[in-house]
N, C-alpha and C positions, 0 to 999 in steps of 0.2 A: 725378458721376466713379465710376468703378468701378473697383476695385483689380484689379491682375493676377492671372489666375488665377479670377476670379468670373465670374459670367454675367450677360448682359443678354437678357432676353426669351428666355431659354433656349439662347443661343449662348453657349458658352465663350470666354472671351478668350484662353486659351492652352491648347494640348493637345500631347500628344507627337507629334502628326503636323506640327507648325507648320514644322519643320525639315527635312522628309523630300522636297521637291519642288524641282525647278529654277524657275527664273523665264524664262518666255518672252515676248517682245514681240510683238504682234500688230496689225499697221497696216492700216488699212480703207484701200484705195487705189483704189475702184472709181468714184469720182466725177467728174463732168465739167467743174466750174467754170464753168458757163454766164455767170455774171455777169462774168466776166472774159474773155468773146469778145472780139475775135476771136483773142486769143493762145491762149486754151484751146480745144482740138477733141477731138474724140471719141479720136483716137489719140493726142495730146499734150495730155493734162489738165493742170489747173492743177498737181497733184503731181508732174508731171514738166516744169514750167516754174521758172525763175528770177525772182523778183520783189524779194527782198531779198539783194545779194550775188551770188556767182557761183556757187553750188551750188543745185541744184533742191531744192523743199520737201521731198520725199521723201528726198533725202540727208541734209538739213538735221535732218530727223525722226530719222533714222538716227543720225546723229554726235551729236545731242544726247542720247539714251538709250543709246549705245554703252558708255561708262564704267560702266553698271550692268548691260547684259546683252549677254553674248559674240555676235558677228555669227551664228554658229551655230546660236542661239537667236531668231533672229529670224524671224518670220513675216509673210507679205504676203497679204492677200485682195484679188484684183482681178478683172479679166474679160478676156474672150479677146482684143479689141481692142487692151487696154495691158497685156497680161502679157508680151510681148516686149520693151517700152518700160522696165518695171519690173526685168526680167533684166539690161538693159544698165546699169541705173542701179546694182543691187546684185549685182556680179558676186560679190561676197565671202559673199552669202548662198546657202546651197544651193538649187539650183534647184528641187528638189521641194518647197521649203517657200514658193514662191511660188504660190499655190492661185488658179486661176482660175475664176471662176463661169461655169457655162453659159449662166445666165440671171439678171439681176438679181432680187435678193428681198428688197433691205433689209437693215439692220444685223442682224436678229435670226439670219436664216438665215447671214448671213457669220461673224459670230461663232461660231454653232453649228459651221459647217464647219471652223473653225481649231479649236475645243476638240476636235473629235473626232480631227482630227489628233495635237493634243498629247497626248490620253489615248493614243492609239496609240503613238506616240513613247516618251513618258516614263511612263506608268502614270497620272500626274497633273500637273500644274504650274499656277505661279501665272501668270495671264494677264493683261498689261499692254496693254489693248486702248486704242489711239489713232488718231485720224484721221491721214492721211498728209500733210496739207495744212494744218498750223496753223503760225504763228510764235509762238515763244517768246522773249522779250527777255532772262529773267534764269534762264538756262539752269541755273545752279547752284542755285539755290532750288527751281526745278523738279525737278531729280533729288532734292534731300532731301527733298520731298514725296512722289515717287513710292517713294522707299525707305520711308517710313513707311507709305504705302498698301500695300505690299508684306507689310510686316510684319503689319500686321493682317489682311490678305486671305489669310495661309498657314493661319489657323484656319478649318476647313472651315465654310461657311454665311455666312461675313462678306463683304459685297461693299460694295466701296468706290469712290466717285465724287468727282473732283476737281471742284470748282465754283468758278468764275470771280467776282470779285467786280464787280457790272455797276459801268459807268462812266456808262450813259445810261439811259434807258428803253425799251430795244430790244424790238420788237414782234417780230422774226424769230427771235428764240433762244425755246429752252425754259428755264425756271427751276426751281429746286430751293429748296424751302422747309426750312431747317434747325430742329432743336429743342435740346435740351441737350447736353452732350458725352457721348458715348458712351466713349471710350477714349483714351488719348494712345499715341502710338509715336514714339519717338527725339525726343521732346521737343513732338511736333506733334499737335494736337487734332483729332480726328474728332468729328463731330455726327450725331447721329440724324437721318435723313432723316423728314420728315413726310409730304411729297408732292412727285411731280413735276408741273409745271404745263406745257404746250404754248403755246408762241405767244401771249400776253395780248394783250388791246387795250391800247392807248395809257395811257388812265387806269389801268387796272390795274398796267401796266410802271411808272408813274410812283409808285404806292404801294409797288411792291416796292424799289424805289429807296431809299426812305425808311424802310423796315422795318428794315432792317439784317439781316433773315433770311434772305433771298433771294439765291440765287446764280444765274449762268448754266451751264446745262449743255453743256459742251463735246465731250460724247462722250467723256469719257476715263475709263476703268473698270477697275478692279483685282480679281481674284476667282480662285480656283481653277477649272480647267477643269470638275472634279467638281460644283463649287458651281452653276457657271452650268447645265449640262446638268441637274441636277437639277431647278433651278427652272424650265428649260424644260420639264422633262417634265411638272410641275405646271401651268403658266400656259398651254403651247402644245404640248398632247401629241401633236397630229398631226405636226406640225413635228419634233418629238423622234424619233418614230417613225421617219420618214423618214430622219432624219440617221443613226439606228442602223442601218438598213439599208445607208446608204453606207459606214459606220464598216467594217462586216464585210468590205467589197472594197478598204478601204485596203492597199497593197502588193502588191496581185495585178493580173492581167490584166485583171480585171472591172471595176478602180476607173472607169475612164474612162466605160465605158458605162453603168455605174450611176449614175454622176455626172449624166451628160446626162440619163438616163432619169427619174430620182428628185427632182432638185434642183428642177424646174421644179413639182412637187407643194407644195412649201414655201411657208407662207404668206408674203405680201409686205406685211410688217411691221415697223416699227422697235424696237430693242430696248427703247426707252423705253415704247411702249405694250404691246409684249407682255411684257416682265418687270420694268421698274423702276416702273411705275405700279400694277399690282396687288401688287407686294412690299411697297409703301409705303402702301398705301390706310389711311386712319386711322379710329379711332372715336374721338370726342369730343376730336379734336385730338392723341391721342396715337399714336406710331407704332407699329403693331403687327407681329409677324412674321406671316408664311404659310409654311404645308407645301407644299414640293414634292413631292409624289406620296408624302409620308409619310417620305421619305429623309432629309431635312435640313431644319433650320429656318434661314431665310434672314433675314440683318439688313442692312439697306442702311444707310451711313454715308457722310457727304462730309467732305471736308478742304478747306477754303477755301483758295484759291490765288490770290496777288497776284503774277504772274509777267510781266505785259507780253505778254499773250497777244493775238493776234488771227488770226481765221480768214481773213484776207484775201479777205473773201467779195465783194469789190466793188473797182472801180477807185480809188473814195473812200477805201477803207481801205489800197490801195496806196500813194495820193498821202500820206495821213496819216503812214505808217510811212518814208518817203521825204523828207519835206520837213523841212529842217533847222530849220525855224520856221514858225508859223502865215501862211499866205498866201504862202508860197515857191513858186515855180515849178519843177517837177520834169521832168527831161527825160533821156531813154536817151542822147540824142547831143548833139552842139552844137545851142545854141540862143543867140539874140537875143530879148531882150524889152525892150518899151518900153509904159511904162504898162499893163502886164500882171501879174496876181498870181493865185495859187491854181490855176495850170493844171497839168495832168500831161498830157506829151506821150511818146508811145512811138513813135519813128519813128527806129531806131539806124543807120539806111544814109542819112537825108538830114538835111540842115541844117533846122532850124525856125526861123521869124522870127515873132514872136509882138506884135501892137500893139493895144492897148485891148482886150483881152479878158481876162475874169477868170473862174476857178472852171470851167475847162473840161476836158473829157478828150479827147484826141485819140489813137487807137491805129492806127497802120499795120502791116499784115502785107502780104504778096506779093499777097493776092487780096481784100484787104477793108480798110476805112477805117471805124473809128468815132468819131463825132463827137456828144456831149452834154454837157450841163451835168454837172458834178461833182456836184450833189444827186440828179441822175435816174439815178446809175450802177447801182442796184439794179433799174432796169427793163431792162437789158441782157439779161437773161434771157427778157424778152419777144421779143426779136430772134430769139434761137435756136429758142423754140418757134414763131414765124411760118416761119423756114428750114425746120423740120421739116416744117410742115403743107404747105409749097408744095414740098417734095421737093428743095431744094436741098442735096442730100447732100454736095456738094463744098464748101461753105462750112461744114459741120458737123465 
């Protein structure tokens, strides 16, 4: 435990700069949610749909964070196909703060695009970077952890990630290995990050569950825009240089053409691989700082979060959240069931009758029907891949 005002690995805990910048929320809303097809499509992806309650997932994300961040400080990174839908959902967010990527270049580029815009508008800002399509059951606890992360991230060089306590040996998520306590803010402990691990094998994931030191990486980051861009300069210099070219045109007539021309040159890589992994490479099991082009020392810490999180990444996850008890049938409309259990039905315009079937998923839209065992719902993305290969664009 380090006292306030001290330093860890050369990163000061407090400085005169910690209270001089605003906080902006950056929502990443460019995904497609292929595993919840056929409801999720290119123009109406998961974040623009409602799965729990009546609000879309995007609106739920904004509402959850709005008590901490004014709507005028929200930013959304999306793509051209989805930008109009995002604007319709978030009419109170300034339209010029909904940033449309001309081509997908993964999360490192998307966050970098937001960072140069925040620097242009505010000089610098704390960025609360979040996926736009997650479910959080305990919103109050979640906000208290974000507040603590923001306080830590106000110090230049501090990069904070929220890590979710794993509930099963999941092989589809990345993991974060934590070390000792780095600091406390608002009574919340943040731990040194030893390393980021991408999608382990099942035996390794089982070990992580029992270790007590591993957390799921849900892509929730908090840092200054300047801290991120300095780290990007050190670890991904080509992308950083291209972003700086774009930054010079923000607010001018040249911006749209510069974005289209330059953005495609950015490396297609996730922020985990591009920044977080190299920033936390370990020596003898001890987390070490890395230099971002000599400008700032970077320290990565993690705040464990037990907030009832779900990425709603499959129809099985939707059933789990909607079922009032294990084995319950869930239906979007009227239903009759006899000797049937554990089913999920989405057919809001039609009556559903189920007899003698168990643990199925049935999803009907105007142009498609999905039927599969609930345990195979992770494979729905394969259908989308096949539709792409067969060029059935009307179903995408």
